[in-house]
MMTF fields as JSON, N, C-alpha, C and O atoms, coordinates in Angstrom:
{
  "mmtfVersion": "1.0.0",
  "mmtfProducer": "UNKNOWN",
  "numBonds": 435,
  "numAtoms": 436,
  "numGroups": 109,
  "numChains": 1,
  "numModels": 1,
  "chainsPerModel": [1],
  "groupsPerChain": [109],
  "chainIdList": ["A"],
  "bondAtomList": [4, 2, 8, 6, 12, 10, 16, 14, 20, 18, 24, 22, 28, 26, 32, 30, 36, 34, 40, 38, 44, 42, 48, 46, 52, 50, 56, 54, 60, 58, 64, 62, 68, 66, 72, 70, 76, 74, 80, 78, 84, 82, 88, 86, 92, 90, 96, 94, 100, 98, 104, 102, 108, 106, 112, 110, 116, 114, 120, 118, 124, 122, 128, 126, 132, 130, 136, 134, 140, 138, 144, 142, 148, 146, 152, 150, 156, 154, 160, 158, 164, 162, 168, 166, 172, 170, 176, 174, 180, 178, 184, 182, 188, 186, 192, 190, 196, 194, 200, 198, 204, 202, 208, 206, 212, 210, 216, 214, 220, 218, 224, 222, 228, 226, 232, 230, 236, 234, 240, 238, 244, 242, 248, 246, 252, 250, 256, 254, 260, 258, 264, 262, 268, 266, 272, 270, 276, 274, 280, 278, 284, 282, 288, 286, 292, 290, 296, 294, 300, 298, 304, 302, 308, 306, 312, 310, 316, 314, 320, 318, 324, 322, 328, 326, 332, 330, 336, 334, 340, 338, 344, 342, 348, 346, 352, 350, 356, 354, 360, 358, 364, 362, 368, 366, 372, 370, 376, 374, 380, 378, 384, 382, 388, 386, 392, 390, 396, 394, 400, 398, 404, 402, 408, 406, 412, 410, 416, 414, 420, 418, 424, 422, 428, 426, 432, 430],
  "bondOrderList": [1, 1, 1, 1, 1, 1, 1, 1, 1, 1, 1, 1, 1, 1, 1, 1, 1, 1, 1, 1, 1, 1, 1, 1, 1, 1, 1, 1, 1, 1, 1, 1, 1, 1, 1, 1, 1, 1, 1, 1, 1, 1, 1, 1, 1, 1, 1, 1, 1, 1, 1, 1, 1, 1, 1, 1, 1, 1, 1, 1, 1, 1, 1, 1, 1, 1, 1, 1, 1, 1, 1, 1, 1, 1, 1, 1, 1, 1, 1, 1, 1, 1, 1, 1, 1, 1, 1, 1, 1, 1, 1, 1, 1, 1, 1, 1, 1, 1, 1, 1, 1, 1, 1, 1, 1, 1, 1, 1],
  "groupList": [{"groupName": "MET", "atomNameList": ["N", "CA", "C", "O"], "elementList": ["N", "C", "C", "O"], "formalChargeList": [0, 0, 0, 0], "bondAtomList": [1, 0, 2, 1, 3, 2], "bondOrderList": [1, 1, 2], "singleLetterCode": "M", "chemCompType": "L-PEPTIDE LINKING"}, {"groupName": "ALA", "atomNameList": ["N", "CA", "C", "O"], "elementList": ["N", "C", "C", "O"], "formalChargeList": [0, 0, 0, 0], "bondAtomList": [1, 0, 2, 1, 3, 2], "bondOrderList": [1, 1, 2], "singleLetterCode": "A", "chemCompType": "L-PEPTIDE LINKING"}, {"groupName": "TYR", "atomNameList": ["N", "CA", "C", "O"], "elementList": ["N", "C", "C", "O"], "formalChargeList": [0, 0, 0, 0], "bondAtomList": [1, 0, 2, 1, 3, 2], "bondOrderList": [1, 1, 2], "singleLetterCode": "Y", "chemCompType": "L-PEPTIDE LINKING"}, {"groupName": "GLU", "atomNameList": ["N", "CA", "C", "O"], "elementList": ["N", "C", "C", "O"], "formalChargeList": [0, 0, 0, 0], "bondAtomList": [1, 0, 2, 1, 3, 2], "bondOrderList": [1, 1, 2], "singleLetterCode": "E", "chemCompType": "L-PEPTIDE LINKING"}, {"groupName": "LYS", "atomNameList": ["N", "CA", "C", "O"], "elementList": ["N", "C", "C", "O"], "formalChargeList": [0, 0, 0, 0], "bondAtomList": [1, 0, 2, 1, 3, 2], "bondOrderList": [1, 1, 2], "singleLetterCode": "K", "chemCompType": "L-PEPTIDE LINKING"}, {"groupName": "VAL", "atomNameList": ["N", "CA", "C", "O"], "elementList": ["N", "C", "C", "O"], "formalChargeList": [0, 0, 0, 0], "bondAtomList": [1, 0, 2, 1, 3, 2], "bondOrderList": [1, 1, 2], "singleLetterCode": "V", "chemCompType": "L-PEPTIDE LINKING"}, {"groupName": "PRO", "atomNameList": ["N", "CA", "C", "O"], "elementList": ["N", "C", "C", "O"], "formalChargeList": [0, 0, 0, 0], "bondAtomList": [1, 0, 2, 1, 3, 2], "bondOrderList": [1, 1, 2], "singleLetterCode": "P", "chemCompType": "L-PEPTIDE LINKING"}, {"groupName": "ILE", "atomNameList": ["N", "CA", "C", "O"], "elementList": ["N", "C", "C", "O"], "formalChargeList": [0, 0, 0, 0], "bondAtomList": [1, 0, 2, 1, 3, 2], "bondOrderList": [1, 1, 2], "singleLetterCode": "I", "chemCompType": "L-PEPTIDE LINKING"}, {"groupName": "LEU", "atomNameList": ["N", "CA", "C", "O"], "elementList": ["N", "C", "C", "O"], "formalChargeList": [0, 0, 0, 0], "bondAtomList": [1, 0, 2, 1, 3, 2], "bondOrderList": [1, 1, 2], "singleLetterCode": "L", "chemCompType": "L-PEPTIDE LINKING"}, {"groupName": "SER", "atomNameList": ["N", "CA", "C", "O"], "elementList": ["N", "C", "C", "O"], "formalChargeList": [0, 0, 0, 0], "bondAtomList": [1, 0, 2, 1, 3, 2], "bondOrderList": [1, 1, 2], "singleLetterCode": "S", "chemCompType": "L-PEPTIDE LINKING"}, {"groupName": "ASP", "atomNameList": ["N", "CA", "C", "O"], "elementList": ["N", "C", "C", "O"], "formalChargeList": [0, 0, 0, 0], "bondAtomList": [1, 0, 2, 1, 3, 2], "bondOrderList": [1, 1, 2], "singleLetterCode": "D", "chemCompType": "L-PEPTIDE LINKING"}, {"groupName": "THR", "atomNameList": ["N", "CA", "C", "O"], "elementList": ["N", "C", "C", "O"], "formalChargeList": [0, 0, 0, 0], "bondAtomList": [1, 0, 2, 1, 3, 2], "bondOrderList": [1, 1, 2], "singleLetterCode": "T", "chemCompType": "L-PEPTIDE LINKING"}, {"groupName": "ARG", "atomNameList": ["N", "CA", "C", "O"], "elementList": ["N", "C", "C", "O"], "formalChargeList": [0, 0, 0, 0], "bondAtomList": [1, 0, 2, 1, 3, 2], "bondOrderList": [1, 1, 2], "singleLetterCode": "R", "chemCompType": "L-PEPTIDE LINKING"}, {"groupName": "CYS", "atomNameList": ["N", "CA", "C", "O"], "elementList": ["N", "C", "C", "O"], "formalChargeList": [0, 0, 0, 0], "bondAtomList": [1, 0, 2, 1, 3, 2], "bondOrderList": [1, 1, 2], "singleLetterCode": "C", "chemCompType": "L-PEPTIDE LINKING"}, {"groupName": "GLY", "atomNameList": ["N", "CA", "C", "O"], "elementList": ["N", "C", "C", "O"], "formalChargeList": [0, 0, 0, 0], "bondAtomList": [1, 0, 2, 1, 3, 2], "bondOrderList": [1, 1, 2], "singleLetterCode": "G", "chemCompType": "PEPTIDE LINKING"}, {"groupName": "PHE", "atomNameList": ["N", "CA", "C", "O"], "elementList": ["N", "C", "C", "O"], "formalChargeList": [0, 0, 0, 0], "bondAtomList": [1, 0, 2, 1, 3, 2], "bondOrderList": [1, 1, 2], "singleLetterCode": "F", "chemCompType": "L-PEPTIDE LINKING"}, {"groupName": "GLN", "atomNameList": ["N", "CA", "C", "O"], "elementList": ["N", "C", "C", "O"], "formalChargeList": [0, 0, 0, 0], "bondAtomList": [1, 0, 2, 1, 3, 2], "bondOrderList": [1, 1, 2], "singleLetterCode": "Q", "chemCompType": "L-PEPTIDE LINKING"}, {"groupName": "HIS", "atomNameList": ["N", "CA", "C", "O"], "elementList": ["N", "C", "C", "O"], "formalChargeList": [0, 0, 0, 0], "bondAtomList": [1, 0, 2, 1, 3, 2], "bondOrderList": [1, 1, 2], "singleLetterCode": "H", "chemCompType": "L-PEPTIDE LINKING"}, {"groupName": "TRP", "atomNameList": ["N", "CA", "C", "O"], "elementList": ["N", "C", "C", "O"], "formalChargeList": [0, 0, 0, 0], "bondAtomList": [1, 0, 2, 1, 3, 2], "bondOrderList": [1, 1, 2], "singleLetterCode": "W", "chemCompType": "L-PEPTIDE LINKING"}, {"groupName": "ASN", "atomNameList": ["N", "CA", "C", "O"], "elementList": ["N", "C", "C", "O"], "formalChargeList": [0, 0, 0, 0], "bondAtomList": [1, 0, 2, 1, 3, 2], "bondOrderList": [1, 1, 2], "singleLetterCode": "N", "chemCompType": "L-PEPTIDE LINKING"}],
  "groupTypeList": [0, 1, 2, 3, 2, 1, 4, 2, 5, 6, 5, 7, 4, 1, 8, 9, 10, 3, 11, 12, 8, 4, 7, 7, 10, 0, 8, 9, 13, 14, 3, 8, 13, 1, 13, 4, 7, 8, 3, 12, 15, 9, 7, 11, 16, 6, 11, 8, 9, 2, 17, 0, 12, 7, 8, 11, 3, 13, 14, 7, 5, 11, 14, 12, 12, 10, 14, 1, 18, 0, 17, 2, 17, 8, 19, 19, 3, 4, 0, 14, 3, 8, 11, 12, 15, 8, 11, 5, 8, 11, 9, 15, 4, 3, 10, 13, 7, 13, 19, 12, 13, 19, 19, 4, 9, 4, 1, 4, 14],
  "groupIdList": [1, 2, 3, 4, 5, 6, 7, 8, 9, 10, 11, 12, 13, 14, 15, 16, 17, 18, 19, 20, 21, 22, 23, 24, 25, 26, 27, 28, 29, 30, 31, 32, 33, 34, 35, 36, 37, 38, 39, 40, 41, 42, 43, 44, 45, 46, 47, 48, 49, 50, 51, 52, 53, 54, 55, 56, 57, 58, 59, 60, 61, 62, 63, 64, 65, 66, 67, 68, 69, 70, 71, 72, 73, 74, 75, 76, 77, 78, 79, 80, 81, 82, 83, 84, 85, 86, 87, 88, 89, 90, 91, 92, 93, 94, 95, 96, 97, 98, 99, 100, 101, 102, 103, 104, 105, 106, 107, 108, 109],
  "secStructList": [7, 7, 7, 7, 4, 4, 4, 4, 2, 2, 2, 2, 2, 2, 2, 6, 1, 2, 2, 2, 2, 2, 2, 2, 2, 2, 2, 6, 6, 1, 7, 3, 3, 2, 2, 2, 2, 2, 2, 6, 1, 1, 1, 7, 2, 2, 2, 2, 2, 2, 2, 2, 2, 2, 2, 2, 2, 6, 6, 1, 3, 3, 3, 3, 3, 3, 6, 6, 3, 3, 3, 3, 3, 3, 7, 2, 2, 2, 2, 2, 2, 2, 2, 2, 2, 2, 2, 2, 2, 6, 1, 7, 7, 6, 6, 7, 2, 2, 2, 2, 2, 2, 2, 2, 2, 2, 2, 2, 7],
  "xCoordList": [89.285, 89.691, 89.237, 88.086, 90.101, 89.882, 89.188, 89.658, 88.17, 87.417, 87.752, 87.915, 87.835, 88.246, 86.972, 86.73, 86.13, 84.978, 85.039, 84.09, 85.946, 86.188, 86.294, 85.976, 86.807, 87.03, 85.556, 85.465, 84.664, 83.448, 82.279, 81.143, 82.786, 81.737, 81.409, 80.24, 82.541, 82.205, 81.211, 80.182, 81.536, 80.498, 79.088, 78.101, 79.036, 77.625, 77.029, 75.957, 77.713, 77.221, 76.868, 75.879, 77.723, 77.204, 75.977, 75.248, 75.689, 74.249, 73.086, 71.96, 73.412, 72.332, 71.359, 70.564, 71.631, 70.657, 70.001, 70.567, 68.73, 67.863, 68.026, 67.703, 68.521, 68.983, 70.251, 70.509, 70.988, 72.277, 71.843, 72.325, 70.898, 70.456, 69.729, 69.636, 69.24, 68.445, 69.395, 69.22, 70.443, 71.482, 72.474, 72.917, 72.587, 73.225, 72.445, 72.944, 70.972, 70.101, 70.14, 70.222, 70.078, 70.487, 71.528, 71.441, 72.784, 73.946, 74.117, 75.049, 73.345, 73.259, 72.971, 73.588, 72.364, 72.011, 73.235, 73.204, 74.173, 75.373, 75.571, 74.774, 76.799, 77.312, 76.144, 75.218, 76.303, 75.189, 76.124, 77.173, 75.64, 76.191, 75.432, 74.234, 76.219, 75.461, 74.319, 73.447, 74.168, 73.041, 71.902, 70.813, 71.912, 70.958, 70.382, 69.184, 71.388, 71.099, 70.289, 69.311, 70.753, 69.92, 68.632, 67.811, 68.536, 66.955, 65.884, 64.688, 66.477, 65.363, 65.151, 64.447, 65.827, 65.839, 65.343, 65.593, 64.696, 64.375, 65.364, 65.104, 66.693, 67.829, 68.495, 68.186, 69.452, 70.203, 71.58, 71.767, 72.379, 73.56, 74.665, 75.459, 74.775, 75.644, 75.279, 76.111, 73.986, 73.52, 73.872, 74.389, 73.603, 74.094, 75.557, 76.02, 76.249, 77.867, 78.191, 79.033, 77.403, 77.761, 77.46, 78.342, 76.392, 76.101, 77.198, 77.712, 77.455, 78.478, 79.768, 80.333, 80.194, 81.566, 81.422, 82.304, 80.362, 80.324, 80.472, 81.343, 79.695, 79.861, 81.193, 81.661, 81.827, 83.188, 84.327, 85.285, 84.265, 85.173, 85.158, 86.225, 84.072, 83.955, 84.3, 84.456, 84.521, 84.998, 83.841, 84.141, 82.64, 81.58, 81.182, 80.686, 81.423, 81.161, 82.638, 83.589, 82.808, 83.772, 83.238, 82.14, 84.11, 83.477, 84.552, 85.713, 84.285, 85.24, 84.612, 83.428, 85.551, 85.193, 85.073, 85.817, 84.005, 83.687, 83.343, 82.18, 84.241, 84.05, 83.525, 84.259, 82.304, 81.946, 81.199, 80.954, 80.766, 80.0, 80.999, 82.132, 80.411, 80.909, 80.153, 78.933, 80.643, 80.062, 80.423, 81.594, 79.334, 79.558, 79.242, 78.43, 79.818, 79.414, 79.884, 80.82, 79.171, 79.451, 80.936, 81.361, 81.6, 82.765, 82.42, 82.454, 82.105, 81.642, 82.539, 82.073, 83.905, 84.803, 84.558, 84.591, 84.307, 84.016, 82.609, 82.432, 81.769, 80.347, 80.494, 79.861, 81.197, 81.247, 81.93, 81.596, 82.954, 83.629, 82.733, 82.68, 82.074, 80.909, 79.93, 79.563, 79.43, 78.455, 79.035, 78.276, 80.38, 80.997, 81.16, 80.862, 81.565, 81.672, 80.298, 80.229, 79.147, 77.857, 77.322, 76.602, 77.802, 77.473, 78.09, 77.484, 79.447, 80.212, 79.503, 79.082, 79.357, 78.859, 77.623, 77.385, 76.743, 75.423, 75.34, 74.209, 76.383, 76.326, 76.986, 77.938, 76.517, 77.174, 78.685, 79.054, 79.498, 80.924, 81.423, 80.917, 82.34, 82.94, 83.839, 83.96, 84.373, 85.33, 84.57, 85.179, 83.115, 82.32, 82.833, 83.299, 82.659, 83.088, 82.507, 83.228, 81.235, 80.556, 81.374, 81.397, 81.978, 82.53, 83.954, 84.59, 84.383, 85.782, 85.724, 86.643, 84.644, 84.253, 84.009, 84.449, 83.249, 82.796, 83.873, 83.798, 84.964, 86.143, 87.1, 87.715, 87.227, 87.993, 87.417, 88.219, 86.038, 85.448, 85.583, 85.625, 85.662, 85.683, 87.04, 87.251, 88.141, 89.518, 89.909, 90.824, 89.004, 89.154, 88.468, 88.939, 87.555, 86.74, 87.266, 86.72],
  "yCoordList": [122.347, 121.983, 120.586, 120.216, 119.849, 118.401, 118.502, 119.21, 117.774, 117.688, 116.368, 115.306, 116.585, 115.348, 114.55, 114.348, 114.085, 113.416, 112.379, 112.387, 111.528, 110.502, 110.949, 110.31, 112.161, 112.831, 112.924, 112.742, 113.136, 113.539, 112.405, 112.616, 111.214, 109.903, 109.558, 109.317, 109.493, 109.157, 110.16, 109.819, 111.402, 112.252, 112.109, 111.992, 112.124, 111.921, 110.585, 110.59, 109.65, 108.384, 108.511, 108.003, 109.164, 109.447, 110.27, 110.241, 110.966, 111.753, 110.931, 111.409, 109.73, 109.114, 108.231, 107.394, 108.646, 107.708, 108.913, 109.973, 108.594, 109.46, 109.815, 110.924, 108.878, 109.107, 109.974, 110.722, 109.819, 110.552, 112.06, 113.024, 112.14, 113.509, 114.365, 115.591, 113.433, 114.091, 114.554, 115.645, 113.796, 114.022, 115.485, 116.396, 115.353, 116.63, 117.876, 118.925, 117.596, 118.714, 119.167, 120.36, 118.193, 118.524, 119.219, 120.111, 118.821, 119.301, 120.835, 121.529, 121.27, 122.518, 123.489, 124.547, 123.425, 124.153, 124.176, 125.008, 123.432, 123.478, 122.135, 121.205, 122.099, 120.834, 120.064, 120.65, 118.648, 117.907, 116.878, 116.514, 116.455, 115.235, 114.077, 114.119, 113.112, 111.707, 111.321, 110.712, 111.601, 111.299, 112.097, 111.531, 113.196, 114.191, 113.649, 113.575, 113.296, 112.922, 111.494, 111.229, 110.619, 109.634, 109.491, 108.603, 110.474, 110.799, 111.004, 110.782, 111.484, 111.746, 110.601, 110.729, 109.576, 108.409, 107.127, 106.994, 106.222, 104.933, 104.094, 103.153, 104.31, 103.301, 103.051, 103.655, 102.103, 101.667, 102.72, 103.452, 102.657, 103.399, 102.804, 103.585, 101.591, 100.999, 101.42, 101.58, 101.594, 102.102, 103.492, 103.957, 104.2, 105.654, 105.847, 106.608, 104.93, 104.939, 104.654, 105.223, 103.744, 103.364, 104.702, 105.167, 105.227, 106.403, 107.493, 108.007, 107.743, 108.746, 108.532, 109.393, 107.163, 106.708, 107.221, 107.961, 106.862, 107.247, 108.802, 109.372, 109.379, 110.844, 111.482, 112.397, 110.957, 111.372, 110.873, 111.62, 109.778, 109.33, 109.889, 109.827, 110.499, 111.355, 112.547, 113.307, 113.141, 114.474, 115.687, 116.876, 115.241, 116.302, 116.564, 117.637, 115.591, 115.637, 115.644, 115.095, 116.157, 115.977, 115.755, 116.177, 115.054, 114.631, 114.928, 114.879, 115.259, 115.235, 114.457, 114.529, 113.74, 113.092, 114.085, 115.051, 113.717, 114.351, 113.343, 112.941, 112.844, 111.723, 110.534, 110.096, 110.013, 108.817, 108.901, 107.942, 110.471, 110.797, 111.465, 111.885, 111.464, 111.985, 113.211, 113.074, 114.345, 115.484, 115.824, 115.945, 115.981, 116.188, 117.533, 118.246, 117.936, 119.128, 119.106, 118.419, 119.88, 119.846, 120.456, 121.432, 119.933, 120.465, 121.644, 121.387, 122.859, 123.667, 123.916, 124.306, 123.718, 123.889, 122.744, 122.975, 121.491, 120.431, 120.816, 120.814, 121.1, 121.374, 122.453, 122.337, 123.448, 124.506, 123.939, 124.287, 123.018, 122.694, 121.819, 122.016, 120.964, 120.221, 120.986, 120.622, 121.997, 122.876, 123.704, 123.896, 124.195, 124.619, 123.527, 123.84, 122.454, 121.356, 121.123, 121.085, 120.956, 120.787, 121.865, 121.686, 123.088, 124.32, 124.165, 124.337, 123.802, 123.757, 122.603, 122.773, 121.341, 120.217, 120.491, 120.066, 121.291, 121.537, 122.783, 123.185, 123.52, 124.678, 124.582, 123.815, 125.383, 125.384, 125.856, 126.646, 125.238, 125.557, 125.268, 124.347, 125.987, 125.933, 124.589, 123.873, 124.315, 122.942, 121.771, 120.888, 121.7, 120.65, 119.2, 119.068, 118.259, 116.886, 116.584, 115.902, 116.922, 116.697, 117.612, 117.1, 118.804, 119.277, 118.835, 119.033, 118.147, 117.532, 116.392, 116.077, 115.724, 114.307, 114.749, 114.169, 115.854, 116.039, 116.78, 116.86, 117.358, 117.749, 116.573, 116.693, 115.601, 114.451, 113.889, 113.659, 113.517, 112.941, 113.794, 113.22, 115.198, 116.06, 115.895, 115.829, 115.805, 115.577, 114.489, 114.529, 113.247, 112.063, 112.12, 111.441, 112.777, 112.798, 113.661, 113.795],
  "zCoordList": [106.92, 108.341, 108.7, 108.467, 109.242, 109.659, 111.254, 112.145, 111.372, 112.6, 113.228, 112.627, 114.565, 115.388, 115.848, 117.038, 114.759, 115.156, 116.243, 117.026, 116.422, 117.241, 118.837, 119.84, 118.717, 120.043, 120.691, 121.905, 120.109, 120.504, 120.657, 121.083, 120.236, 120.358, 121.641, 121.943, 122.637, 124.075, 124.572, 125.155, 124.332, 125.081, 124.508, 125.235, 123.181, 122.434, 123.156, 123.761, 123.04, 123.536, 125.205, 125.736, 125.772, 127.312, 127.301, 128.293, 126.327, 126.487, 125.813, 125.679, 125.419, 124.756, 125.554, 125.125, 126.92, 127.933, 128.618, 128.887, 128.858, 129.594, 131.054, 131.48, 131.804, 133.11, 133.166, 134.11, 132.125, 132.159, 131.853, 132.448, 130.88, 130.412, 131.487, 131.537, 132.327, 133.493, 134.456, 134.998, 134.742, 135.753, 135.14, 135.841, 133.943, 133.392, 133.754, 134.162, 133.524, 133.739, 135.208, 135.502, 136.113, 137.568, 137.961, 138.805, 137.293, 137.578, 136.938, 137.348, 136.084, 135.383, 136.664, 136.542, 137.603, 138.613, 139.606, 140.513, 139.513, 140.372, 140.94, 140.818, 141.63, 142.333, 143.101, 143.661, 143.059, 143.829, 144.404, 143.873, 145.529, 146.336, 145.601, 145.318, 145.348, 144.794, 145.477, 144.857, 146.772, 147.609, 147.194, 147.285, 146.792, 146.277, 144.92, 144.647, 144.148, 142.547, 142.776, 142.076, 143.779, 143.868, 144.46, 144.231, 145.26, 145.632, 144.618, 144.804, 143.439, 142.471, 141.336, 140.334, 141.666, 140.614, 141.303, 142.501, 140.68, 141.206, 140.849, 140.1, 141.343, 140.841, 142.16, 143.187, 142.079, 143.252, 143.151, 142.179, 144.183, 144.219, 143.348, 142.822, 143.165, 141.976, 140.594, 139.701, 140.458, 139.079, 138.991, 137.975, 140.052, 139.871, 139.506, 138.656, 140.39, 140.115, 138.556, 137.863, 138.234, 136.676, 135.851, 135.13, 135.945, 135.229, 135.182, 134.189, 136.621, 136.961, 136.179, 135.503, 136.373, 135.769, 134.25, 133.815, 133.446, 131.975, 132.015, 131.359, 132.713, 132.591, 132.942, 132.264, 134.07, 134.343, 133.349, 133.151, 132.792, 132.036, 130.765, 130.154, 130.13, 128.868, 129.305, 128.35, 130.504, 130.843, 130.955, 131.059, 130.921, 130.855, 132.492, 132.836, 133.353, 134.567, 135.415, 134.858, 136.528, 137.366, 138.845, 139.208, 139.666, 140.966, 141.933, 141.526, 143.281, 144.276, 145.539, 145.865, 146.162, 147.383, 148.511, 148.683, 149.291, 150.653, 151.519, 151.539, 152.287, 153.3, 152.41, 151.524, 152.616, 152.012, 150.733, 150.002, 150.473, 149.313, 148.26, 148.494, 147.222, 145.891, 145.541, 145.442, 145.344, 144.821, 143.392, 143.032, 142.547, 141.135, 140.568, 141.158, 139.474, 138.875, 137.346, 136.939, 136.626, 135.299, 134.89, 135.508, 133.979, 133.375, 132.365, 131.161, 132.771, 131.779, 130.691, 129.62, 130.85, 129.619, 128.654, 127.445, 129.124, 128.192, 127.528, 126.31, 128.341, 127.725, 126.758, 125.708, 126.926, 125.714, 124.721, 123.589, 124.843, 123.677, 122.936, 121.722, 123.392, 122.789, 122.157, 121.04, 122.674, 122.15, 120.862, 119.913, 120.827, 119.837, 118.634, 117.482, 118.908, 117.893, 117.29, 116.061, 118.047, 117.461, 116.558, 115.575, 117.058, 116.165, 115.008, 113.95, 115.059, 113.595, 112.862, 111.718, 113.558, 112.726, 112.033, 110.903, 112.798, 111.976, 111.318, 111.042, 110.991, 110.105, 108.913, 108.773, 107.923, 106.675, 106.872, 107.741, 105.919, 106.08, 104.646, 104.004, 104.166, 102.857, 102.954, 101.96, 104.003, 104.019, 104.554, 105.157, 104.348, 104.836, 104.189, 103.057, 105.068, 104.388, 103.2, 102.472, 102.681, 101.717, 100.522, 99.403, 100.679, 99.717, 99.439, 98.403, 100.632, 100.323, 99.526, 98.77, 99.66, 98.803, 97.38, 96.388, 97.382, 95.938, 95.068, 93.842, 95.892, 95.249, 94.811, 93.751, 95.476, 95.131, 94.06, 93.155, 93.796, 92.788, 91.57, 90.482, 91.625, 90.446, 90.018, 88.807, 90.956, 90.587, 89.782, 88.959, 90.104, 89.435, 88.033, 87.12, 87.865, 86.587, 85.655, 84.56]
}
């Protein structure tokens, strides 16, 4: 089976920041207004917007505008997809990339 590794790179990069991981943790409890997220951090509103843009562009967070504020929540479908990918990635499988490489070298030898 061929895996679409590149598809998950933006998500994994988005999760490689401590602030964004904390935001994900906060959103695991449900939808939050940007103002509530901002209260928990010593960052400016533009910095929060930067982090939220990264999280929304990779699809793990979605947002909706309510007047002047944005409300954010986790995209559970995307998070489930990521969880399944990581489970497969870290589990034994017959068609592992290492086996495919070994089979090619055996065919040449």
